[in-house]
C-alpha positions in Angstrom: 14.0 -78.5 18.6 17.5 -78.8 20.1 19.9 -75.9 20.0 23.5 -75.6 20.9 25.0 -73.1 23.3 23.2 -70.3 25.2 20.1 -68.8 23.6 17.8 -65.8 24.1 14.3 -65.8 22.8 11.6 -63.1 22.5 8.5 -63.6 20.5 9.4 -65.4 17.4 13.1 -64.2 17.6 15.9 -66.4 18.8 19.6 -65.5 19.3 22.0 -68.4 19.9 25.6 -68.4 21.1 27.3 -70.6 18.5 28.5 -71.1 15.0 25.8 -70.7 12.3 27.3 -73.7 10.5 26.2 -75.9 13.4 22.7 -74.4 13.3 21.5 -74.1 9.7 20.0 -77.6 9.7 18.0 -76.7 12.8 16.5 -73.5 11.4 13.4 -73.3 9.3 13.8 -72.3 5.6 14.5 -68.5 5.3 12.6 -65.9 3.3 15.4 -63.3 4.1 19.1 -63.9 4.9 21.0 -60.9 6.3 24.7 -61.6 5.9 27.0 -59.1 7.6 30.1 -61.3 8.1 33.9 -60.6 7.7 35.0 -57.9 5.3 38.7 -58.9 5.0 40.0 -55.6 6.4 42.3 -57.0 9.0 40.4 -55.5 11.9 40.0 -57.4 15.2 37.8 -60.5 14.7 38.0 -60.0 10.9 40.0 -61.8 8.2 43.3 -60.3 7.2 42.7 -59.8 3.5 39.8 -60.0 1.0 41.5 -62.9 -0.7 40.6 -65.1 2.3 36.8 -64.4 2.0 35.8 -66.9 -0.7 37.1 -69.9 1.2 35.7 -68.7 4.5 32.2 -67.9 3.1 31.8 -71.0 0.8 30.5 -73.4 3.5 28.0 -70.8 4.6 26.9 -70.1 1.1 26.5 -73.7 0.3 24.3 -74.2 3.4 22.2 -71.1 2.4 21.7 -72.6 -1.0 20.6 -75.9 0.4 18.0 -74.3 2.7 16.8 -71.5 0.5 13.7 -71.5 -1.7 12.8 -69.3 -4.7 11.1 -67.0 -2.1 14.5 -66.3 -0.5 16.4 -63.0 -0.7 20.0 -62.7 0.5 21.4 -59.3 1.5 25.2 -59.5 1.4 27.0 -56.6 3.2 30.6 -56.0 2.4 33.2 -53.6 0.8 33.5 -53.4 -2.9 36.5 -55.6 -3.1 35.1 -58.0 -0.5 31.9 -58.5 -2.5 33.8 -58.8 -5.8 35.9 -61.7 -4.4 32.8 -63.5 -3.0 30.4 -63.0 -5.9 31.8 -65.9 -8.0 31.1 -68.3 -5.0 27.6 -67.0 -4.7 27.0 -67.5 -8.5 28.5 -71.0 -8.3 25.9 -72.0 -5.7 23.0 -70.7 -7.7 22.5 -67.2 -6.3 21.4 -64.6 -8.8 22.6 -61.0 -8.6 19.8 -58.5 -8.4 21.2 -55.1 -7.3 24.1 -53.5 -5.5 22.9 -51.0 -3.0 25.2 -48.4 -1.5 25.0 -47.0 2.0 26.3 -43.4 1.9 27.3 -42.4 5.4 28.1 -38.8 4.4 31.1 -36.6 4.7 30.8 -36.6 8.5 32.0 -40.2 8.5 35.5 -39.0 7.5 37.5 -38.6 10.6 39.1 -35.1 10.5 40.7 -33.8 7.4 41.9 -36.9 5.5 45.3 -36.3 3.9 44.4 -37.5 0.4 47.8 -36.2 -1.0 49.7 -38.6 1.3 47.2 -41.5 1.3 46.6 -41.1 -2.4 43.0 -42.3 -2.3 39.5 -40.8 -1.9 38.0 -41.0 1.6 35.6 -44.0 2.0 32.2 -43.2 3.2 30.2 -46.1 1.8 29.5 -49.8 2.2 27.7 -52.2 -0.1 24.6 -54.2 0.6 24.0 -56.5 -2.4 20.7 -58.2 -3.1 20.6 -61.8 -4.4 17.8 -64.2 -5.1 17.7 -68.0 -5.6 15.6 -68.5 -8.8 14.1 -71.9 -9.4 15.2 -74.4 -12.1 12.9 -76.7 -14.0 13.7 -80.1 -15.6 12.5 -80.8 -19.1 13.9 -82.9 -21.9 16.5 -84.3 -19.5 18.1 -80.9 -18.7 17.7 -78.1 -16.2 16.0 -74.9 -17.5 15.6 -71.4 -16.2 12.1 -70.0 -15.6 12.4 -68.1 -18.9 13.4 -71.2 -20.9 10.8 -73.4 -19.2 7.9 -71.0 -19.9 8.6 -70.9 -23.6 9.3 -74.6 -23.7 6.0 -75.5 -22.2 4.1 -73.2 -24.5 5.7 -74.6 -27.6 4.9 -78.1 -26.3 1.2 -77.2 -26.7 1.5 -77.0 -30.5 -0.2 -73.6 -30.3 1.2 -70.5 -32.0 3.2 -68.1 -30.0 0.7 -65.4 -30.9 -2.1 -67.5 -29.2 -0.4 -66.6 -25.9 -1.4 -63.0 -26.4 -5.0 -64.1 -26.9 -4.7 -66.3 -23.8 -3.5 -63.4 -21.7 -5.9 -60.8 -23.2 -3.1 -58.6 -24.3 -2.0 -57.2 -27.7 1.6 -58.5 -27.7 2.9 -58.5 -24.2 2.9 -62.3 -23.8 5.2 -62.9 -26.8 7.2 -59.8 -26.3 7.8 -60.2 -22.5 6.7 -63.5 -21.0 7.7 -66.0 -23.7 10.6 -64.1 -25.4 14.1 -65.6 -25.6 15.8 -62.2 -25.3 16.9 -60.0 -22.4 13.6 -58.1 -22.3 11.9 -61.1 -20.6 10.3 -60.9 -17.3 8.2 -63.3 -15.3 4.4 -63.1 -15.8 2.3 -62.0 -12.9 0.4 -64.7 -11.1 -3.0 -63.8 -12.7 -1.4 -63.8 -16.2 0.3 -67.2 -15.5 -3.0 -68.6 -14.5 -4.5 -67.5 -17.9 -1.6 -69.0 -19.8 -2.0 -72.3 -18.0 -5.8 -72.5 -18.4 -5.6 -71.7 -22.1 -2.7 -74.1 -22.8 -4.5 -77.0 -21.1 -7.8 -76.3 -22.7 -6.6 -75.8 -26.3 -3.2 -77.4 -26.4 -2.4 -80.9 -27.8 -4.2 -83.5 -25.6 -1.1 -85.8 -25.9 1.1 -83.3 -24.1 -1.2 -82.4 -21.2 -0.7 -81.3 -18.5 1.3 -78.3 -19.5 3.1 -76.0 -17.1 3.4 -78.9 -14.6 6.4 -79.9 -12.5 5.1 -83.3 -11.4 3.5 -84.5 -14.7 0.1 -84.7 -13.0 -1.2 -81.2 -12.3 -0.4 -77.8 -13.7 1.1 -75.3 -11.2 -1.5 -73.2 -9.4 -1.5 -69.5 -9.1 -0.3 -69.8 -5.5 2.5 -72.2 -6.5 3.6 -69.8 -9.2 3.7 -66.9 -6.7 6.1 -69.0 -4.6 8.5 -69.3 -7.5 9.8 -65.7 -7.0 11.4 -63.9 -4.2 9.2 -61.3 -2.5 9.8 -57.7 -3.2 7.9 -54.7 -2.0 9.4 -51.5 -3.4 8.7 -48.4 -1.3 8.0 -45.0 -3.0 11.0 -42.8 -3.7 13.5 -45.5 -2.7 16.7 -46.0 -4.8 19.8 -48.2 -4.5 21.6 -45.4 -2.7 20.8 -45.2 1.0 21.8 -41.9 2.8 22.3 -41.9 6.5 25.1 -41.5 9.1 26.9 -44.3 10.8 25.4 -45.4 14.1 25.9 -42.9 16.9 24.2 -41.6 20.0 21.9 -43.8 22.0 21.7 -46.4 19.2 25.4 -47.2 19.5 25.8 -50.2 21.8 28.7 -49.8 24.1 30.7 -52.1 26.3 31.7 -49.7 29.0 32.9 -46.5 27.3 33.9 -48.1 24.0 31.7 -49.1 21.1 30.9 -52.8 21.4 31.1 -53.5 17.7 33.2 -51.7 15.1 30.6 -51.9 12.3 27.2 -51.8 13.9 24.5 -51.2 11.3 21.7 -48.7 11.6 18.5 -50.4 12.7 16.6 -48.3 10.1 18.6 -49.9 7.2 18.3 -53.4 8.4 14.5 -52.9 8.9 14.4 -51.6 5.3 16.0 -54.7 3.8 13.7 -56.9 5.8 10.5 -54.9 4.8 11.5 -55.0 1.2 11.6 -58.8 0.9 9.3 -60.3 3.5 5.9 -60.2 5.1 4.8 -60.4 8.8 5.5 -63.9 10.2 8.3 -64.7 7.6 11.6 -66.3 8.6 14.8 -64.2 8.7 18.3 -65.6 9.1 21.1 -63.7 10.6 24.1 -66.0 10.5 26.7 -63.5 11.7 24.8 -61.8 14.4 27.2 -59.4 16.0 24.8 -57.1 18.0 22.0 -58.9 16.1 20.4 -55.9 14.5 18.4 -58.1 12.2 17.0 -59.9 15.2 15.9 -56.6 16.8 14.5 -55.4 13.4 12.6 -58.7 12.9 11.0 -58.4 16.4 9.9 -54.9 15.7 8.5 -55.8 12.3 6.7 -59.0 13.4 9.0 -61.4 11.6 10.6 -64.6 13.0 14.4 -64.5 13.2 17.2 -67.0 13.9 20.5 -65.3 14.7 23.9 -66.8 15.7 26.8 -65.0 17.3 30.0 -66.8 18.1 31.6 -64.3 20.5 30.3 -64.7 24.1 30.7 -61.1 25.1 29.0 -59.7 22.0 26.3 -62.4 22.3 25.5 -61.2 25.9 25.1 -57.6 24.6 22.9 -58.7 21.7 20.7 -60.8 24.0 20.2 -57.8 26.3 19.5 -55.6 23.3 16.7 -57.9 22.2 15.1 -57.9 25.6 15.3 -54.1 25.8 14.1 -53.2 22.3 10.7 -51.6 21.7 7.6 -53.4 20.7 6.6 -54.2 17.1 6.7 -51.3 14.6 3.4 -52.0 12.9 
């Protein structure tokens, strides 16, 4: 598979010197996208203002949408105002907001005694990492439906009572109260429950409407296919949406001479966390704005495949060396 620019590979991880917009069509479909692009703070290499972010990000977001599947999770790093300006673009292209996570760097992140009386603002010690997924859509009756709408639509097509869904699932009322409801309390049935719904519907439903719960009109979705209709998520015990930890320092901080090589290097532990939460060994990770390519290093350590792009030649060289020098897989 052809690549543009210089590249560094190790295991299933690849870092390319180039613009991600030129590479998306060459990369396999991602299970995780780690986006740590411009924040609009006016720093070197950044955009001048948050107002410029939507237009800058949109071609990337459009490409992410075209290559994503329902298994894909996007982690979008930014400031509060940066994320707020880009969120409408993400929603426009079909990304569904799941949760805003806050990285709390602690009071030590504040340089000296911040003069709040003069600056008239609270010291900032946080960044946002916002989780999005790309839920599927289904076509029925000539229109697109969400998963929630489609599940109820398919059951009603059977001619069976809604209460029969509880019998199909072997539950007292969870099927009608959770899986087939029209209200905000809905959630997607687990794969084994979906399999029971499908089997019951196609055994007892109206013969004229069969197959039910099918996307091709020939065969119902299987348990495995249904599992692929949702983004992966492996919540770890005790974890919340507030992540405490200092900014990168010491031996982890990559330097170019005596100066930090990147103004906003992310802790390897946090990037590893986001990848663990939403993927399994062997899955594909995209890192379109590589910087020092922390997601590439994390992916190598976790046994994932990763495709990273970095546009600055000097930063790319540091990232490539970092990948070669990083430790073996974490588990």
